[in-house]
Structures are given as C-alpha cells and as structure tokens.
ZAKOL-153362 format. One record per residue (C-alpha): residue in one letter; residue number from 1; z, x, y. Coordinates in steps of 0.1 Angstrom, whole numbers, plus 5000, padded with zeros to 4 digits. Last residue first. Layout:
REM residues N
<rec><type>A</type><seq>NUM</seq><Z>Z</Z><X>X</X><Y>Y</Y></rec>
...
END
This chain:
REM residues 186
<rec><type>X</type><seq>186</seq><Z>5917</Z><X>0249</X><Y>9461</Y></rec>
<rec><type>X</type><seq>185</seq><Z>5929</Z><X>0217</X><Y>9456</Y></rec>
<rec><type>X</type><seq>184</seq><Z>5951</Z><X>0192</X><Y>9476</Y></rec>
<rec><type>X</type><seq>183</seq><Z>5945</Z><X>0156</X><Y>9467</Y></rec>
<rec><type>X</type><seq>182</seq><Z>5939</Z><X>0133</X><Y>9499</Y></rec>
<rec><type>X</type><seq>181</seq><Z>5967</Z><X>0106</X><Y>9506</Y></rec>
<rec><type>X</type><seq>180</seq><Z>5985</Z><X>0127</X><Y>9529</Y></rec>
<rec><type>X</type><seq>179</seq><Z>5953</Z><X>0133</X><Y>9551</Y></rec>
<rec><type>X</type><seq>178</seq><Z>5961</Z><X>0166</X><Y>9570</Y></rec>
<rec><type>X</type><seq>177</seq><Z>5937</Z><X>0184</X><Y>9546</Y></rec>
<rec><type>X</type><seq>176</seq><Z>5935</Z><X>0221</X><Y>9533</Y></rec>
<rec><type>X</type><seq>175</seq><Z>5906</Z><X>0230</X><Y>9510</Y></rec>
<rec><type>X</type><seq>174</seq><Z>5884</Z><X>0239</X><Y>9540</Y></rec>
<rec><type>X</type><seq>173</seq><Z>5910</Z><X>0264</X><Y>9551</Y></rec>
<rec><type>X</type><seq>172</seq><Z>5908</Z><X>0280</X><Y>9517</Y></rec>
<rec><type>X</type><seq>171</seq><Z>5938</Z><X>0280</X><Y>9493</Y></rec>
<rec><type>X</type><seq>170</seq><Z>5975</Z><X>0291</X><Y>9490</Y></rec>
<rec><type>X</type><seq>169</seq><Z>5997</Z><X>0261</X><Y>9480</Y></rec>
<rec><type>X</type><seq>168</seq><Z>6032</Z><X>0278</X><Y>9483</Y></rec>
<rec><type>X</type><seq>167</seq><Z>6052</Z><X>0274</X><Y>9453</Y></rec>
<rec><type>X</type><seq>166</seq><Z>6080</Z><X>0297</X><Y>9468</Y></rec>
<rec><type>X</type><seq>165</seq><Z>6080</Z><X>0326</X><Y>9443</Y></rec>
<rec><type>X</type><seq>164</seq><Z>6044</Z><X>0325</X><Y>9430</Y></rec>
<rec><type>X</type><seq>163</seq><Z>6024</Z><X>0313</X><Y>9460</Y></rec>
<rec><type>X</type><seq>162</seq><Z>6046</Z><X>0328</X><Y>9487</Y></rec>
<rec><type>X</type><seq>161</seq><Z>6049</Z><X>0361</X><Y>9467</Y></rec>
<rec><type>X</type><seq>160</seq><Z>6012</Z><X>0364</X><Y>9463</Y></rec>
<rec><type>X</type><seq>159</seq><Z>6006</Z><X>0358</X><Y>9499</Y></rec>
<rec><type>X</type><seq>158</seq><Z>6031</Z><X>0384</X><Y>9508</Y></rec>
<rec><type>X</type><seq>157</seq><Z>6015</Z><X>0410</X><Y>9484</Y></rec>
<rec><type>X</type><seq>156</seq><Z>5982</Z><X>0404</X><Y>9500</Y></rec>
<rec><type>X</type><seq>155</seq><Z>5997</Z><X>0408</X><Y>9534</Y></rec>
<rec><type>X</type><seq>154</seq><Z>6015</Z><X>0440</X><Y>9524</Y></rec>
<rec><type>X</type><seq>153</seq><Z>5981</Z><X>0455</X><Y>9513</Y></rec>
<rec><type>X</type><seq>152</seq><Z>5965</Z><X>0443</X><Y>9545</Y></rec>
<rec><type>X</type><seq>151</seq><Z>5991</Z><X>0458</X><Y>9569</Y></rec>
<rec><type>X</type><seq>150</seq><Z>5992</Z><X>0442</X><Y>9604</Y></rec>
<rec><type>X</type><seq>149</seq><Z>5983</Z><X>0407</X><Y>9594</Y></rec>
<rec><type>X</type><seq>148</seq><Z>5968</Z><X>0377</X><Y>9607</Y></rec>
<rec><type>X</type><seq>147</seq><Z>5969</Z><X>0343</X><Y>9590</Y></rec>
<rec><type>X</type><seq>146</seq><Z>5942</Z><X>0314</X><Y>9590</Y></rec>
<rec><type>X</type><seq>145</seq><Z>5918</Z><X>0332</X><Y>9564</Y></rec>
<rec><type>X</type><seq>144</seq><Z>5946</Z><X>0333</X><Y>9540</Y></rec>
<rec><type>X</type><seq>143</seq><Z>5951</Z><X>0298</X><Y>9541</Y></rec>
<rec><type>X</type><seq>142</seq><Z>5985</Z><X>0282</X><Y>9540</Y></rec>
<rec><type>X</type><seq>141</seq><Z>6005</Z><X>0253</X><Y>9524</Y></rec>
<rec><type>X</type><seq>140</seq><Z>6042</Z><X>0248</X><Y>9520</Y></rec>
<rec><type>X</type><seq>139</seq><Z>6061</Z><X>0219</X><Y>9507</Y></rec>
<rec><type>X</type><seq>138</seq><Z>6093</Z><X>0215</X><Y>9524</Y></rec>
<rec><type>X</type><seq>137</seq><Z>6126</Z><X>0217</X><Y>9504</Y></rec>
<rec><type>X</type><seq>136</seq><Z>6148</Z><X>0237</X><Y>9529</Y></rec>
<rec><type>X</type><seq>135</seq><Z>6147</Z><X>0267</X><Y>9507</Y></rec>
<rec><type>X</type><seq>134</seq><Z>6109</Z><X>0264</X><Y>9508</Y></rec>
<rec><type>X</type><seq>133</seq><Z>6106</Z><X>0262</X><Y>9546</Y></rec>
<rec><type>X</type><seq>132</seq><Z>6128</Z><X>0292</X><Y>9549</Y></rec>
<rec><type>X</type><seq>131</seq><Z>6108</Z><X>0311</X><Y>9525</Y></rec>
<rec><type>X</type><seq>130</seq><Z>6075</Z><X>0301</X><Y>9543</Y></rec>
<rec><type>X</type><seq>129</seq><Z>6090</Z><X>0311</X><Y>9576</Y></rec>
<rec><type>X</type><seq>128</seq><Z>6100</Z><X>0345</X><Y>9562</Y></rec>
<rec><type>X</type><seq>127</seq><Z>6063</Z><X>0351</X><Y>9549</Y></rec>
<rec><type>X</type><seq>126</seq><Z>6046</Z><X>0339</X><Y>9580</Y></rec>
<rec><type>X</type><seq>125</seq><Z>6069</Z><X>0360</X><Y>9604</Y></rec>
<rec><type>X</type><seq>124</seq><Z>6067</Z><X>0391</X><Y>9584</Y></rec>
<rec><type>X</type><seq>123</seq><Z>6038</Z><X>0400</X><Y>9559</Y></rec>
<rec><type>X</type><seq>122</seq><Z>6014</Z><X>0373</X><Y>9574</Y></rec>
<rec><type>X</type><seq>121</seq><Z>6020</Z><X>0381</X><Y>9610</Y></rec>
<rec><type>X</type><seq>120</seq><Z>6007</Z><X>0359</X><Y>9626</Y></rec>
<rec><type>X</type><seq>119</seq><Z>5992</Z><X>0324</X><Y>9627</Y></rec>
<rec><type>X</type><seq>118</seq><Z>5990</Z><X>0295</X><Y>9602</Y></rec>
<rec><type>X</type><seq>117</seq><Z>6015</Z><X>0274</X><Y>9582</Y></rec>
<rec><type>X</type><seq>116</seq><Z>6007</Z><X>0240</X><Y>9568</Y></rec>
<rec><type>X</type><seq>115</seq><Z>6040</Z><X>0222</X><Y>9565</Y></rec>
<rec><type>X</type><seq>114</seq><Z>6048</Z><X>0195</X><Y>9541</Y></rec>
<rec><type>X</type><seq>113</seq><Z>6075</Z><X>0168</X><Y>9540</Y></rec>
<rec><type>X</type><seq>112</seq><Z>6074</Z><X>0157</X><Y>9577</Y></rec>
<rec><type>X</type><seq>111</seq><Z>6091</Z><X>0125</X><Y>9586</Y></rec>
<rec><type>X</type><seq>110</seq><Z>6089</Z><X>0135</X><Y>9624</Y></rec>
<rec><type>X</type><seq>109</seq><Z>6126</Z><X>0135</X><Y>9628</Y></rec>
<rec><type>X</type><seq>108</seq><Z>6130</Z><X>0157</X><Y>9597</Y></rec>
<rec><type>X</type><seq>107</seq><Z>6104</Z><X>0183</X><Y>9611</Y></rec>
<rec><type>X</type><seq>106</seq><Z>6123</Z><X>0183</X><Y>9644</Y></rec>
<rec><type>X</type><seq>105</seq><Z>6153</Z><X>0190</X><Y>9626</Y></rec>
<rec><type>X</type><seq>104</seq><Z>6140</Z><X>0217</X><Y>9606</Y></rec>
<rec><type>X</type><seq>103</seq><Z>6124</Z><X>0232</X><Y>9637</Y></rec>
<rec><type>X</type><seq>102</seq><Z>6155</Z><X>0231</X><Y>9659</Y></rec>
<rec><type>X</type><seq>101</seq><Z>6158</Z><X>0271</X><Y>9657</Y></rec>
<rec><type>X</type><seq>100</seq><Z>6185</Z><X>0294</X><Y>9646</Y></rec>
<rec><type>X</type><seq>99</seq><Z>6160</Z><X>0308</X><Y>9619</Y></rec>
<rec><type>X</type><seq>98</seq><Z>6134</Z><X>0283</X><Y>9612</Y></rec>
<rec><type>X</type><seq>97</seq><Z>6103</Z><X>0299</X><Y>9626</Y></rec>
<rec><type>X</type><seq>96</seq><Z>6114</Z><X>0329</X><Y>9608</Y></rec>
<rec><type>X</type><seq>95</seq><Z>6111</Z><X>0363</X><Y>9623</Y></rec>
<rec><type>X</type><seq>94</seq><Z>6136</Z><X>0364</X><Y>9651</Y></rec>
<rec><type>X</type><seq>93</seq><Z>6140</Z><X>0348</X><Y>9685</Y></rec>
<rec><type>X</type><seq>92</seq><Z>6123</Z><X>0315</X><Y>9682</Y></rec>
<rec><type>X</type><seq>91</seq><Z>6110</Z><X>0290</X><Y>9707</Y></rec>
<rec><type>X</type><seq>90</seq><Z>6098</Z><X>0255</X><Y>9695</Y></rec>
<rec><type>X</type><seq>89</seq><Z>6068</Z><X>0236</X><Y>9709</Y></rec>
<rec><type>X</type><seq>88</seq><Z>6052</Z><X>0203</X><Y>9703</Y></rec>
<rec><type>X</type><seq>87</seq><Z>6015</Z><X>0199</X><Y>9709</Y></rec>
<rec><type>X</type><seq>86</seq><Z>6004</Z><X>0165</X><Y>9726</Y></rec>
<rec><type>X</type><seq>85</seq><Z>5993</Z><X>0181</X><Y>9760</Y></rec>
<rec><type>X</type><seq>84</seq><Z>5971</Z><X>0209</X><Y>9741</Y></rec>
<rec><type>X</type><seq>83</seq><Z>5985</Z><X>0241</X><Y>9730</Y></rec>
<rec><type>X</type><seq>82</seq><Z>5963</Z><X>0272</X><Y>9733</Y></rec>
<rec><type>X</type><seq>81</seq><Z>5942</Z><X>0281</X><Y>9702</Y></rec>
<rec><type>X</type><seq>80</seq><Z>5908</Z><X>0290</X><Y>9720</Y></rec>
<rec><type>X</type><seq>79</seq><Z>5926</Z><X>0306</X><Y>9750</Y></rec>
<rec><type>X</type><seq>78</seq><Z>5949</Z><X>0329</X><Y>9731</Y></rec>
<rec><type>X</type><seq>77</seq><Z>5926</Z><X>0353</X><Y>9714</Y></rec>
<rec><type>X</type><seq>76</seq><Z>5903</Z><X>0356</X><Y>9746</Y></rec>
<rec><type>X</type><seq>75</seq><Z>5934</Z><X>0361</X><Y>9764</Y></rec>
<rec><type>X</type><seq>74</seq><Z>5937</Z><X>0397</X><Y>9751</Y></rec>
<rec><type>X</type><seq>73</seq><Z>5951</Z><X>0422</X><Y>9774</Y></rec>
<rec><type>X</type><seq>72</seq><Z>5980</Z><X>0399</X><Y>9785</Y></rec>
<rec><type>X</type><seq>71</seq><Z>5980</Z><X>0374</X><Y>9813</Y></rec>
<rec><type>X</type><seq>70</seq><Z>5971</Z><X>0346</X><Y>9789</Y></rec>
<rec><type>X</type><seq>69</seq><Z>6001</Z><X>0357</X><Y>9767</Y></rec>
<rec><type>X</type><seq>68</seq><Z>6024</Z><X>0356</X><Y>9797</Y></rec>
<rec><type>X</type><seq>67</seq><Z>6008</Z><X>0323</X><Y>9809</Y></rec>
<rec><type>X</type><seq>66</seq><Z>6015</Z><X>0307</X><Y>9773</Y></rec>
<rec><type>X</type><seq>65</seq><Z>6051</Z><X>0320</X><Y>9773</Y></rec>
<rec><type>X</type><seq>64</seq><Z>6056</Z><X>0306</X><Y>9807</Y></rec>
<rec><type>X</type><seq>63</seq><Z>6042</Z><X>0272</X><Y>9797</Y></rec>
<rec><type>X</type><seq>62</seq><Z>6064</Z><X>0269</X><Y>9767</Y></rec>
<rec><type>X</type><seq>61</seq><Z>6095</Z><X>0265</X><Y>9788</Y></rec>
<rec><type>X</type><seq>60</seq><Z>6128</Z><X>0276</X><Y>9775</Y></rec>
<rec><type>X</type><seq>59</seq><Z>6127</Z><X>0312</X><Y>9789</Y></rec>
<rec><type>X</type><seq>58</seq><Z>6148</Z><X>0336</X><Y>9770</Y></rec>
<rec><type>X</type><seq>57</seq><Z>6129</Z><X>0366</X><Y>9781</Y></rec>
<rec><type>X</type><seq>56</seq><Z>6130</Z><X>0386</X><Y>9747</Y></rec>
<rec><type>X</type><seq>55</seq><Z>6092</Z><X>0381</X><Y>9740</Y></rec>
<rec><type>X</type><seq>54</seq><Z>6099</Z><X>0344</X><Y>9736</Y></rec>
<rec><type>X</type><seq>53</seq><Z>6087</Z><X>0343</X><Y>9700</Y></rec>
<rec><type>X</type><seq>52</seq><Z>6067</Z><X>0314</X><Y>9692</Y></rec>
<rec><type>X</type><seq>51</seq><Z>6066</Z><X>0282</X><Y>9671</Y></rec>
<rec><type>X</type><seq>50</seq><Z>6039</Z><X>0259</X><Y>9679</Y></rec>
<rec><type>X</type><seq>49</seq><Z>6040</Z><X>0225</X><Y>9664</Y></rec>
<rec><type>X</type><seq>48</seq><Z>6010</Z><X>0204</X><Y>9658</Y></rec>
<rec><type>X</type><seq>47</seq><Z>6019</Z><X>0170</X><Y>9645</Y></rec>
<rec><type>X</type><seq>46</seq><Z>5991</Z><X>0152</X><Y>9625</Y></rec>
<rec><type>X</type><seq>45</seq><Z>5967</Z><X>0129</X><Y>9644</Y></rec>
<rec><type>X</type><seq>44</seq><Z>5941</Z><X>0134</X><Y>9619</Y></rec>
<rec><type>X</type><seq>43</seq><Z>5917</Z><X>0147</X><Y>9645</Y></rec>
<rec><type>X</type><seq>42</seq><Z>5945</Z><X>0170</X><Y>9659</Y></rec>
<rec><type>X</type><seq>41</seq><Z>5952</Z><X>0184</X><Y>9624</Y></rec>
<rec><type>X</type><seq>40</seq><Z>5916</Z><X>0190</X><Y>9617</Y></rec>
<rec><type>X</type><seq>39</seq><Z>5909</Z><X>0207</X><Y>9651</Y></rec>
<rec><type>X</type><seq>38</seq><Z>5941</Z><X>0228</X><Y>9648</Y></rec>
<rec><type>X</type><seq>37</seq><Z>5931</Z><X>0237</X><Y>9612</Y></rec>
<rec><type>X</type><seq>36</seq><Z>5896</Z><X>0248</X><Y>9623</Y></rec>
<rec><type>X</type><seq>35</seq><Z>5909</Z><X>0269</X><Y>9651</Y></rec>
<rec><type>X</type><seq>34</seq><Z>5933</Z><X>0287</X><Y>9630</Y></rec>
<rec><type>X</type><seq>33</seq><Z>5906</Z><X>0296</X><Y>9606</Y></rec>
<rec><type>X</type><seq>32</seq><Z>5883</Z><X>0307</X><Y>9635</Y></rec>
<rec><type>X</type><seq>31</seq><Z>5911</Z><X>0329</X><Y>9648</Y></rec>
<rec><type>X</type><seq>30</seq><Z>5920</Z><X>0346</X><Y>9615</Y></rec>
<rec><type>X</type><seq>29</seq><Z>5892</Z><X>0375</X><Y>9618</Y></rec>
<rec><type>X</type><seq>28</seq><Z>5899</Z><X>0382</X><Y>9655</Y></rec>
<rec><type>X</type><seq>27</seq><Z>5937</Z><X>0380</X><Y>9645</Y></rec>
<rec><type>X</type><seq>26</seq><Z>5931</Z><X>0408</X><Y>9621</Y></rec>
<rec><type>X</type><seq>25</seq><Z>5915</Z><X>0432</X><Y>9646</Y></rec>
<rec><type>X</type><seq>24</seq><Z>5942</Z><X>0423</X><Y>9671</Y></rec>
<rec><type>X</type><seq>23</seq><Z>5971</Z><X>0430</X><Y>9646</Y></rec>
<rec><type>X</type><seq>22</seq><Z>5957</Z><X>0465</X><Y>9640</Y></rec>
<rec><type>X</type><seq>21</seq><Z>5956</Z><X>0474</X><Y>9675</Y></rec>
<rec><type>X</type><seq>20</seq><Z>5988</Z><X>0455</X><Y>9685</Y></rec>
<rec><type>X</type><seq>19</seq><Z>6012</Z><X>0474</X><Y>9660</Y></rec>
<rec><type>X</type><seq>18</seq><Z>6031</Z><X>0493</X><Y>9687</Y></rec>
<rec><type>X</type><seq>17</seq><Z>6034</Z><X>0461</X><Y>9711</Y></rec>
<rec><type>X</type><seq>16</seq><Z>6015</Z><X>0447</X><Y>9741</Y></rec>
<rec><type>X</type><seq>15</seq><Z>5996</Z><X>0420</X><Y>9722</Y></rec>
<rec><type>X</type><seq>14</seq><Z>6007</Z><X>0394</X><Y>9748</Y></rec>
<rec><type>X</type><seq>13</seq><Z>6010</Z><X>0368</X><Y>9720</Y></rec>
<rec><type>X</type><seq>12</seq><Z>6008</Z><X>0332</X><Y>9719</Y></rec>
<rec><type>X</type><seq>11</seq><Z>5996</Z><X>0329</X><Y>9684</Y></rec>
<rec><type>X</type><seq>10</seq><Z>6033</Z><X>0336</X><Y>9672</Y></rec>
<rec><type>X</type><seq>9</seq><Z>6033</Z><X>0309</X><Y>9643</Y></rec>
<rec><type>X</type><seq>8</seq><Z>6013</Z><X>0274</X><Y>9644</Y></rec>
<rec><type>X</type><seq>7</seq><Z>6030</Z><X>0250</X><Y>9623</Y></rec>
<rec><type>X</type><seq>6</seq><Z>6006</Z><X>0222</X><Y>9613</Y></rec>
<rec><type>X</type><seq>5</seq><Z>6025</Z><X>0191</X><Y>9602</Y></rec>
<rec><type>X</type><seq>4</seq><Z>6022</Z><X>0169</X><Y>9570</Y></rec>
<rec><type>X</type><seq>3</seq><Z>6040</Z><X>0137</X><Y>9560</Y></rec>
<rec><type>X</type><seq>2</seq><Z>6039</Z><X>0121</X><Y>9594</Y></rec>
<rec><type>X</type><seq>1</seq><Z>6057</Z><X>0086</X><Y>9599</Y></rec>
END
C-alpha cells in the first residue's frame, strides 16, 4: 500500500476571478515545481490526487472541470499539469481539500500516511488543507516553489505557520521524495 500521495490543489483553474492577475504570475513561477512533483510521483507509482474547486457548478465529473479550465484565458497553465488516466479526483466546494470531501477516506483506503501538497493558493487552500491533514494525523510536506500565492507576504507567513504549527516538512522540490524508504531532508 502507498505511504505517500501527491495532492494537487486547485490547479485546474479558469483564472476568471478578482485576484487572477496576481495569481497567474505566481502560478507561472510554481508550474515547473508542480510538474517536477507530478513526474516524480508518477515515476514512483505514488497516488496522484487532484482536489479542485467546482466553480460552483456542482458537476461531479472531473472532465468537465478540466475542460472549463482549458477553455479559460490561460490554458498554458493547465495543459502541462492536466490529470492523466491514472490520476484520482476529488471535488471540493470550500478552501480545504478535506472539508466535506471523501479525501480522508480515500487516503485511508490507499494506505497513505504522508501527503505532499502542491498547487494554489498558498495562503488559503494550501494552508487550510495542511491544517486539516495535520489534525487528521497525516504527515504534510510541501515545497515553496510548487505552491502559488496571491499575496507573497501572507504566503510566507502561511509557510512558516505550516512548518511551525502543523509540523509540515517545508523543503525544496528536489528534497521531496515519493520513495517511502528515502530520508526526507531539506
């Protein structure tokens, strides 16, 4: 059974909202880190779970969410990290990947003890998902270069909070491994 899973949060985004300009700049910077994590997780055969907002449309099929994001103004931010045929998908309605979703149950079924979080937004959905993972006794890891923010100052504070208050392992993408026998350092 898997011990580590990659959780990709809100990367299937239409970028048609109030903070989109600031977010798009940060996503462009985070995209290579997210791509590296996806490649490494897939090569290690670790579960890759996309958890994404549903844009208030309440469609249960991930294909519709993906198509909406690809039809938005920034498909170049979606195409490189689109789910593959083995990816799992959970729809969320609020900030946390865990809030009223089956994510906790899914992780338990997969035997996951550690989640590597990536995606957006550091000071919102990533922070709240890290907290909810922590209170559910999952180990949390993330790399600052694989998460995107709207407000850089709040993102830095969120990363410090995750590390200090939630015992999150915050390190570089290159220090993250999906080999559960490897030592994590960074």
